[in-house]
C-alpha positions in Angstrom: 14.7 1.0 68.2 15.4 -1.6 65.0 17.8 -0.6 62.4 17.0 -1.1 59.0 20.6 -1.7 57.0 21.5 -4.4 54.3 24.4 -5.2 53.1 24.9 -4.7 49.7 27.5 -6.5 48.4 27.4 -9.2 45.8 25.6 -12.8 46.1 24.5 -16.0 44.1 20.8 -14.8 44.8 19.8 -11.7 45.3 16.5 -11.5 46.2 13.8 -9.0 45.2 13.5 -6.1 47.9 10.5 -3.3 47.3 7.8 -5.1 49.0 6.0 -2.2 50.2 3.6 -4.2 52.3 6.9 -4.6 54.5 8.8 -1.8 54.4 5.2 0.2 55.3 4.5 -2.2 57.8 8.4 -1.2 59.2 7.6 2.2 58.5 4.4 1.8 60.9 6.9 -0.1 63.6 9.1 2.5 63.7 6.9 4.8 64.0 5.1 3.5 67.3 8.5 2.4 68.6 9.7 6.3 68.7 6.1 7.0 70.3 6.4 4.7 73.1 10.1 5.9 73.6 8.8 9.4 74.4 6.3 8.5 76.2 4.0 7.7 73.8 2.5 4.2 75.5 0.1 6.4 77.7 -1.1 8.1 74.7 -1.6 5.1 72.6 -3.3 3.9 75.5 -5.8 6.7 75.8 -6.5 6.3 72.3 -7.6 2.6 72.4 -11.2 1.7 73.6 -11.8 -0.7 76.2 -12.3 -3.1 73.7 -9.6 -2.9 71.8 -7.3 -2.8 75.6 -9.3 -5.8 76.7 -8.1 -7.5 73.2 -4.3 -6.6 73.2 -4.2 -7.4 76.9 -5.8 -11.2 75.5 -2.8 -10.7 73.1 0.2 -10.8 75.8 -1.2 -12.8 78.0 -0.9 -15.6 74.9 2.2 -14.5 73.9 3.5 -14.6 77.5 2.9 -18.7 78.0 5.7 -19.2 75.5 7.0 -22.5 76.6 5.4 -25.7 75.5 2.7 -25.9 77.4 -0.2 -23.3 78.0 -4.2 -22.1 80.1 -5.5 -25.1 77.7 -3.0 -27.9 79.0 -3.5 -29.8 82.9 0.0 -29.2 82.9 1.2 -26.7 85.8 3.9 -24.1 84.5 6.3 -23.5 86.9 9.0 -20.7 87.4 11.8 -20.0 89.5 10.2 -17.9 91.3 7.6 -20.0 92.2 8.7 -24.0 92.1 9.4 -24.1 95.1 6.6 -22.6 96.9 4.9 -24.8 94.5 6.6 -27.8 95.6 8.2 -27.5 98.4 6.1 -28.5 101.4 3.1 -28.9 100.0 0.5 -31.6 101.1 0.8 -33.0 97.6 3.7 -34.7 95.5 4.5 -33.3 92.2 6.5 -34.3 89.5 8.1 -31.6 87.6 9.7 -31.5 84.0 12.7 -29.5 83.6 12.8 -28.5 80.1 14.1 -26.4 77.0 11.6 -25.2 74.1 14.4 -25.1 71.7 14.9 -28.7 72.7 13.6 -31.1 69.8 13.3 -34.0 71.9 11.4 -31.6 74.6 9.0 -30.9 71.5 7.6 -34.2 70.5 8.1 -35.5 74.3 5.7 -32.4 74.9 2.4 -34.2 74.1 3.2 -37.1 75.8 3.1 -34.9 78.7 0.1 -33.3 78.3 -1.6 -36.7 78.1 -0.4 -38.1 80.9 -1.5 -34.5 82.6 -4.7 -35.0 81.6 -4.7 -39.3 81.8 -4.7 -38.5 85.7 -6.0 -35.7 86.0 -8.0 -37.5 88.4 -5.1 -37.4 91.0 -4.7 -33.3 91.2 -4.7 -33.9 95.3 -2.3 -36.1 95.6 -0.1 -35.0 92.8 0.6 -32.1 90.6 1.8 -32.6 87.3 4.1 -29.7 86.5 6.9 -28.2 83.7 9.6 -25.3 84.1 11.1 -24.2 80.5 14.6 -23.8 81.7 15.8 -22.1 78.0 14.3 -18.4 79.8 16.8 -16.8 81.2 15.2 -16.3 84.4 15.1 -19.9 85.0 18.7 -19.8 84.4 20.0 -20.3 88.3 17.2 -22.8 89.3 18.0 -25.1 86.3 21.2 -25.4 88.1 20.1 -25.7 91.3 18.4 -28.8 90.8 21.8 -30.0 88.8 19.4 -30.3 85.4 22.0 -32.3 83.1 19.6 -33.2 80.0 16.6 -32.4 78.7 13.7 -33.4 79.2 14.6 -33.9 83.4 11.7 -35.4 85.3 11.8 -35.4 88.8 9.7 -36.8 91.6 8.7 -35.0 94.7 7.3 -36.1 98.1 4.4 -34.1 100.2 6.0 -32.6 102.5 9.5 -32.4 100.4 11.7 -29.7 102.5 14.3 -27.3 100.8 18.1 -28.2 101.3 20.6 -29.2 100.1 21.1 -31.6 97.2 17.5 -31.3 97.8 16.7 -32.1 93.5 14.2 -34.6 93.5 13.4 -38.1 92.9 14.4 -39.4 89.3 11.9 -40.4 86.9 14.7 -41.5 83.5 11.3 -43.2 81.1 9.7 -41.1 78.6 7.1 -43.4 77.9 3.4 -42.0 79.1 3.0 -45.6 81.5 5.8 -46.4 82.4 6.5 -43.1 83.3 3.3 -43.8 85.6 4.2 -46.6 86.5 7.2 -45.0 88.2 5.1 -42.3 89.6 3.1 -44.6 91.8 6.0 -46.6 92.8 7.2 -43.2 94.6 4.1 -43.1 96.2 3.3 -46.0 97.4 6.6 -45.4 99.4 5.5 -41.7 100.8 6.5 -41.7 104.2 5.4 -38.3 105.2 2.0 -39.2 103.9 -1.2 -36.5 103.9 -4.5 -37.2 105.4 -6.4 -37.8 102.1 -3.4 -40.1 101.6 -5.0 -43.2 100.4 -3.7 -46.8 101.1 -1.3 -48.0 98.6 0.3 -50.6 99.8 -0.9 -54.2 99.5 -3.5 -55.9 102.5 -3.3 -59.7 103.0 -6.1 -61.8 101.6 -9.1 -62.3 104.7 -12.1 -64.4 105.9 -13.5 -61.8 107.7 -15.3 -59.8 105.4 -16.1 -56.8 108.3 -12.3 -56.1 108.8 -11.9 -54.2 105.2 -15.0 -51.9 106.5 -13.5 -50.7 109.6 -12.2 -47.6 109.1 -9.7 -47.9 112.0 -7.8 -50.6 111.0 -7.8 -49.5 107.3 -5.3 -46.8 106.8 -6.9 -44.0 104.0 -10.1 -45.2 104.8 -12.2 -41.9 106.4 -15.7 -43.0 106.4 -17.9 -46.7 106.6 -18.2 -47.4 103.0 -20.9 -49.1 101.0 -18.7 -51.1 99.1 -15.1 -52.3 98.9 -13.4 -53.0 95.6 -10.7 -55.7 95.9 -8.1 -56.4 92.8 -6.1 -59.0 93.0 -2.7 -58.8 91.2 -0.4 -61.9 91.0 2.8 -60.2 90.1 3.3 -58.2 93.0 5.3 -55.1 91.0 2.3 -54.7 88.7 0.8 -51.1 89.5 -2.9 -51.4 87.7 -4.5 -51.9 91.1 -2.5 -48.3 92.3 -3.9 -46.8 89.5 -7.0 -47.8 90.1 -6.7 -47.1 93.6 -6.1 -43.6 92.8 -8.6 -43.4 90.4 -11.5 -43.4 93.0 -9.7 -42.1 96.1 -12.0 -39.5 96.6 -14.6 -41.1 95.9 -17.6 -41.1 98.3 -18.9 -44.8 99.8 -16.6 -46.7 97.6 -12.7 -47.5 99.1 -10.6 -49.9 96.7 -7.6 -52.0 97.5 -4.7 -54.4 96.5 -5.0 -57.9 97.1 -2.1 -59.6 96.4 -2.4 -63.9 96.6 -0.6 -65.7 94.0 -2.7 -68.9 94.7 -5.7 -67.6 92.8 -5.4 -68.9 89.3 -5.7 -65.3 87.8 -6.0 -61.5 88.1 -8.8 -60.7 88.9 -12.1 -58.0 90.9 -14.0 -58.5 93.6 -16.7 -56.5 95.2 -17.5 -56.9 99.1 -21.6 -55.7 100.1 -21.2 -53.3 103.3 -24.8 -54.5 104.3 -24.1 -58.0 103.8 -20.8 -59.3 103.4 -20.9 -61.2 100.4 -18.4 -61.0 97.6 -19.2 -61.0 93.9 -16.7 -61.4 91.3 -16.7 -58.5 88.5 -16.1 -59.7 85.1 -13.6 -58.0 82.8 -12.6 -58.4 79.8 -8.8 -57.5 79.9 -7.0 -56.7 83.0 -6.0 -53.1 83.2 -6.8 -49.6 84.2 -9.6 -49.0 81.8 -11.2 -51.9 82.1 -10.8 -52.3 86.1 -12.1 -49.0 86.0 -14.8 -49.3 83.8 -16.0 -52.5 85.2 -16.4 -50.5 88.7 -17.9 -48.4 87.3 -20.6 -49.9 85.8 -21.2 -51.7 89.6 -21.7 -48.5 91.7 -24.5 -47.4 88.4 -26.2 -50.1 89.0 -26.1 -49.6 91.9 -27.6 -46.1 91.6 -24.2 -44.8 92.8 -22.9 -41.9 90.4 -19.0 -41.1 89.3 -18.1 -38.3 87.5 -15.4 -38.6 85.3 -13.3 -36.2 86.2 -12.9 -33.2 83.7 -9.8 -33.3 81.5 -10.2 -29.4 81.0 -6.6 -27.2 82.1 -5.7 -26.2 85.6 -5.0 -22.8 86.2 -1.9 -21.8 85.8 0.9 -22.0 89.4 0.7 -18.4 90.5 -3.2 -18.0 90.7 -3.2 -14.7 92.1 0.2 -13.7 91.6 0.9 -14.2 87.9 2.0 -16.9 87.0 5.5 -15.7 86.6 5.5 -14.7 89.9 4.6 -11.2 89.7 2.9 -9.3 92.6 -0.5 -8.3 90.7 -1.8 -6.6 88.2 -4.3 -9.2 87.6 -7.0 -7.0 87.1 -5.8 -7.4 82.7 -5.7 -3.5 82.4 -3.7 -2.5 79.8 -0.1 -0.9 81.0 2.4 0.8 79.1 4.1 -2.7 79.9 1.6 -4.2 77.9 1.5 -1.8 74.7 5.4 -2.8 74.8 5.0 -6.2 74.5 2.7 -5.6 72.1 4.8 -4.0 69.9 7.7 -6.5 70.2 5.5 -8.8 68.9 4.3 -6.1 66.1 7.9 -6.2 66.1 8.6 -9.4 65.3 5.7 -9.5 62.8 7.7 -7.1 60.5 11.1 -8.9 61.1 10.5 -12.0 59.8 8.2 -10.2 57.2 12.0 -8.4 56.0 13.8 -11.6 56.6 11.4 -13.3 53.8 11.8 -11.0 51.8 15.6 -11.0 51.8 15.8 -15.0 50.7 17.5 -17.6 53.5 20.8 -17.2 51.7 21.7 -14.6 54.5 23.7 -14.4 57.4 22.6 -11.9 60.2 25.4 -10.8 62.7 22.5 -10.5 65.3 21.7 -14.4 65.4 25.7 -14.6 65.5 25.6 -12.7 68.1 22.6 -14.3 70.1 24.0 -18.1 69.9 27.0 -16.6 71.5 25.1 -14.9 74.2 22.7 -17.8 74.9 26.0 -20.4 75.0 27.9 -18.2 77.3 25.1 -16.7 79.5 22.8 -19.4 79.4 24.5 -23.3 78.5 27.7 -23.5 79.4 26.2 -21.6 82.9 23.4 -24.2 83.4 26.4 -26.8 85.0 26.9 -26.1 89.0 30.9 -27.4 88.0 33.0 -27.5 84.8 36.1 -29.5 84.8 37.6 -32.5 83.2 36.0 -32.8 79.2 33.8 -30.4 80.0 36.3 -27.8 81.0 38.1 -28.5 77.8 35.7 -28.6 75.6 34.8 -24.8 77.1 38.3 -23.8 76.4 38.1 -25.4 73.0 34.8 -23.2 72.0 36.3 -19.7 73.5 39.3 -20.2 71.0 37.6 -20.4 68.0 35.1 -17.8 69.3 38.4 -15.2 69.7 40.3 -15.9 67.3 37.0 -15.8 64.3 34.0 -14.5 65.6 33.5 -10.9 64.1 32.9 -9.0 67.7 33.5 -5.0 67.6 36.6 -4.3 69.8 34.6 -4.1 73.0 33.4 -7.7 72.1 36.9 -9.0 71.4 38.5 -7.7 74.7 35.0 -9.7 76.2 35.7 -12.7 74.4 39.8 -12.8 75.1 39.1 -11.7 79.2 36.4 -14.7 79.6 39.1 -17.3 77.7 41.4 -15.8 80.2 39.2 -16.5 82.9 38.8 -19.8 82.0 42.8 -20.2 81.3 43.4 -19.7 85.2 41.9 -22.7 86.4 44.1 -24.8 84.5 43.4 -28.3 85.5 41.6 -27.5 88.1 37.2 -27.2 88.4 34.9 -24.1 87.7 32.2 -22.9 89.1 28.6 -22.7 87.0 27.5 -20.0 88.6 31.1 -18.2 89.3 31.4 -18.6 85.0 28.2 -16.9 84.7 28.6 -14.0 87.4 32.1 -13.1 85.3 30.7 -13.2 82.7 28.0 -10.9 83.3 30.4 -8.8 85.3 33.1 -8.4 82.2 29.5 -7.7 79.7 29.5 -4.6 82.5 33.1 -4.1 82.4 33.1 -4.1 78.5 29.9 -2.5 77.6 28.5 -1.8 74.7 29.8 -5.4 73.6 26.8 -6.9 72.0 24.7 -5.3 69.2 21.6 -7.5 69.2 19.0 -8.6 71.0 16.9 -10.9 69.6 16.6 -13.4 66.8 16.8 -12.4 62.8 17.1 -14.8 60.3 17.2 -17.6 63.6 13.3 -16.0 64.7 10.8 -19.1 64.0 7.1 -18.7 63.1 6.1 -19.8 67.1 7.9 -20.2 70.4 10.2 -22.7 70.2 11.3 -22.9 67.1 14.7 -22.6 65.5 16.0 -19.7 67.2 19.3 -21.4 69.3 19.7 -24.3 67.6 19.4 -22.6 63.9 22.1 -19.3 65.4 24.6 -22.5 66.2 24.3 -24.2 63.2 25.2 -21.1 61.8 27.8 -19.6 63.7 29.3 -23.2 63.4 29.1 -22.5 59.4 30.4 -19.1 59.6 33.9 -20.5 62.1 34.2 -23.2 59.8 34.6 -20.5 56.5 36.6 -17.9 58.8 38.9 -20.9 59.5 39.1 -22.3 55.9 39.8 -18.3 54.9 42.2 -17.5 57.9 46.2 -18.8 58.2 46.3 -18.2 61.8 45.6 -21.9 62.4 47.1 -24.8 60.4 44.3 -27.9 62.2 41.9 -28.9 60.0 40.2 -30.3 62.8 40.2 -27.0 65.0 36.1 -25.7 64.4 34.5 -29.2 64.5 36.6 -30.3 67.4 35.3 -27.2 69.0 31.4 -27.9 68.1 32.0 -31.7 68.5 33.0 -30.8 72.4 30.4 -27.8 72.6 27.2 -29.9 71.2 28.6 -33.1 73.8 29.6 -31.0 76.9 26.8 -28.4 77.1 23.9 -28.9 73.8 20.7 -29.4 76.1 18.8 -31.4 74.3 20.5 -34.5 74.8 18.9 -37.0 72.4 20.1 -34.0 69.3 23.4 -34.5 71.2 23.8 -38.2 71.3 22.9 -38.1 67.2 25.4 -35.7 66.3 28.2 -37.7 68.2 26.7 -41.3 66.1 26.6 -39.0 63.0 30.1 -37.1 63.4 31.2 -41.1 63.9 29.2 -42.7 60.8 30.6 -39.3 59.0 34.4 -39.9 60.3 34.7 -36.8 61.7 38.2 -36.9 62.6 39.4 -37.6 59.1 38.7 -34.2 57.7 42.5 -33.2 56.0 42.1 -29.6 55.4 39.9 -27.3 56.2 38.1 -26.6 53.1 36.8 -30.1 53.7 35.8 -29.1 56.9 33.9 -26.5 55.6 32.0 -29.0 53.5 31.6 -32.1 56.4 30.2 -29.4 58.3 27.5 -28.7 55.5 26.7 -31.6 54.4 25.8 -32.8 57.9 23.6 -30.4 58.6 22.0 -31.4 55.3 21.9 -35.0 56.2 19.9 -33.7 59.7 17.5 -31.7 57.9 16.9 -34.6 55.8 16.6 -36.7 59.0 13.9 -33.8 60.4 12.4 -33.4 57.9 8.2 -33.3 59.0 9.6 -33.0 62.5 7.6 -31.2 65.7 10.5 -29.4 65.1 10.4 -27.7 61.9 8.9 -24.7 61.1 6.2 -24.7 58.4 7.4 -21.2 57.6 10.9 -22.6 57.7 10.6 -26.0 56.0 14.1 -28.3 56.5 15.4 -28.8 53.1 18.7 -29.2 51.4 20.8 -26.4 51.0 21.6 -24.4 48.9 19.0 -24.9 47.3 18.2 -24.7 43.4 17.3 -21.2 42.7 19.7 -20.2 45.7 23.0 -21.9 43.7 21.7 -24.3 40.1 25.1 -24.8 39.5 25.7 -26.8 42.8 23.6 -29.8 41.2 24.4 -32.0 38.7 23.9 -35.2 37.5 25.9 -38.1 39.1 28.8 -38.6 37.0 31.6 -39.8 39.0 31.9 -42.0 42.4 34.1 -40.4 44.6 35.4 -41.1 48.4 32.1 -40.7 50.2 29.3 -41.2 46.9 26.6 -41.8 49.3 27.4 -38.7 51.5 26.9 -36.4 48.8 24.2 -37.6 46.1 20.5 -36.7 46.2 17.2 -38.7 45.9 16.6 -36.7 42.6 20.0 -38.2 40.7 22.0 -35.3 41.5 24.8 -35.1 43.2 26.8 -31.7 44.4 28.9 -30.0 42.9 31.3 -29.9 46.1 33.9 -27.0 44.3 30.9 -24.9 43.5 29.4 -25.8 46.9 32.5 -24.9 48.7 32.6 -21.8 46.7 29.0 -20.9 47.4 29.6 -21.3 51.2 32.5 -19.3 51.6 30.7 -16.4 49.7 27.3 -17.0 51.5 29.1 -16.9 55.5 31.8 -14.1 54.1 33.0 -11.2 56.8 32.1 -8.9 53.7 28.9 -10.6 54.0 27.2 -10.7 57.0 24.0 -8.6 57.0 23.3 -5.4 59.2 19.4 -6.0 59.8 17.8 -5.7 62.5 21.1 -4.5 64.8 19.5 -2.3 68.7 23.0 0.2 67.3 24.4 -1.4 63.9 27.2 1.3 64.9 28.2 -1.2 66.9 28.9 -3.9 65.3 32.2 -4.6 63.4 32.6 -3.1 59.8 35.3 -3.1 56.9 38.5 -5.3 58.6 37.5 -3.9 61.7 35.7 -6.7 62.9 38.5 -9.3 61.5 40.9 -11.9 63.1 43.7 -10.3 63.3 44.9 -11.8 66.4 48.7 -12.8 65.6 51.1 -14.0 67.8 49.9 -14.5 71.4 47.3 -13.6 71.3 46.2 -15.5 68.7 47.3 -18.8 70.8 46.7 -17.9 74.5 46.0 -14.1 74.6 47.6 -13.8 78.1 47.1 -9.7 77.7 43.5 -8.2 78.5 43.9 -5.9 75.7 43.4 -6.2 71.8 46.8 -7.1 69.3 47.1 -5.6 65.6 48.8 -7.5 63.3 51.5 -10.2 64.3 53.6 -7.3 66.5 51.9 -4.3 68.0 49.0 -3.8 70.6 47.3 -1.3 71.7 49.4 0.3 73.8 52.4 -0.1 71.1 50.0 2.3 68.8 49.6 4.7 70.8 53.6 5.1 72.9 54.4 5.2 68.6 51.6 8.4 67.9 53.0 10.1 71.0 56.6 9.6 69.6 54.8 10.4 66.2 53.5 13.8 67.5 56.7 14.6 69.4 58.7 14.5 66.4 56.7 16.7 64.5 56.0 19.1 66.6 60.4 19.0 67.4 60.6 19.4 63.4 58.2 22.4 63.6 60.2 23.9 66.0 63.6 23.4 64.4 62.4 24.9 61.3 60.4 28.0 62.7 64.5 28.8 64.6 65.9 28.4 61.5 64.2 30.9 59.4 63.6 32.8 62.7 68.1 33.0 62.4 67.8 33.7 58.9 66.0 37.2 59.1 68.2 38.4 61.2 71.4 37.9 59.7 72.2 35.9 56.1 74.9 33.1 56.8 77.8 33.3 53.9 80.1 30.3 53.3 83.4 32.9 54.3 81.2 33.5 58.0 80.9 29.6 58.6 85.0 29.1 57.9 86.4 31.9 59.2 84.5 30.3 62.2 85.7 27.2 61.7 
């Protein structure tokens, strides 16, 4: 159930609350959710017509294609459940792209990968073009096993590729379509364990005995005597045009294509040998390239009444046909099940959340987004490395340090973070096993349950899969941490949070291109010269705006959340002013419209927006788990702030949970003793009234 709770503290820009459509949608959502939670899915299914059930089924199937590729592409989507089954020990090669749907470069690369899959679809009996989304939790372990260190990572797997230690395929480092194809055919040329339908990709020697070209026993790859043999002469032994054309016609009946390397010829060329007369004809081509050579061969075949059907570029079936793309075990009949109805309700829930977030405005920080960013970092990004050591281990410690000090977790969450950090500290200068780290983090979450009060993105939710979410959440997280550090005296270092962010982005952020851009920007903007905590807040803000400016209109931009300079004029009019002065980094703080940022107002705005009290609890599945008031403030003093060798929470600079309990016990004991003493005195007073001379007489 979604908990609708909106913080009511003051703000620079308070959006109007009261959209009847949004609240009605939320009300319907709540009713639907409660109904589903009490067995209502069955009742709802019974109330749906057959047409509605099929329509909902189609919507759900479309939503399950949550990566960058879907059923309309020629790319086969893989999952952890079926990757090895589809790639290892197969009579065909595989080209696998390991990507992250949140990675900006991956989103820009996706059209290239789709086009490549379409352009070589005629080779699909020899090589499959596939992709696997490493951003999905269920694929995390397989991406770690295949040592995917950056996105996108492309690997070639030859036919009959065997599973085993360090069997992770051959790397393809190119990201240009033509260069990828060049690398692909080079790998295919070197395949040793060839299937029976594998064409001859080795250059043949020039011979005057043309009949030998039609002897199927002398040339590997020839299945039956062809009617025509096409010879592609390439002067450059490293050229791949001939190889690509051979693959284009590898299964065309009555045709054989061979590559001839003859540097004595004046130029590259194409010739055909007639199988009946053994006569040789040079075929004219305007330009020596794959398309021109292929068109010349097709034209010659059509002239001799041999029809070559162009390979259709319509999509291939998703991997897992009959078993489900996700490696499921059936249910392929497509009936509307309780699970499908729940999935549809989740879609409606996301739509309702987006409507409410839009109503509240952009200048809101959600507790759910902060928690989701930490969850994804700990359970996914960090754990994708097989080994964590050296600078990467130092970066992990720095990241955990700032989380322990400043992250707004409940008591269970603070213990969880502290124990995760202690586990990392116990490794000393040694290395951490990535799989063991993830297992330990999951175990600690179970032991300290409940830790997280959210289970989905709220303010960082994108209009469609792959947009915003984790990158948005990571920016939000570090903005929040810089402000909390600036408002705290737990550390005197102005670079504490920026250093942790720089180390995390450099060593763990999955988008390698994004990471490189950030590091270059950090050096250009002199990150290591930040002198105060307030400067750290402003440095991160200005750098974020620089990224927004660079990526405005990019494929990674969500149309519902355009990348603009923030805060906007409507959110903080006083944050902008006409250019009046020159300051130390004038270009960094000026805008193209002739205005400049009023840094004092911007700083005040950021501290207000990312204040602890301003966290919005809307969308949490249980708002009681989120810290409120002063409960979740970072009050980790003394040893807890610097090392936290203990596994319990510290209050102030002195007392721990044990101290508090012991003090309470002493307090209660003292009260009980005082009460008993009073009762004894009162009771004695009723028996005998004491006089001064009685006491003196006894003395």
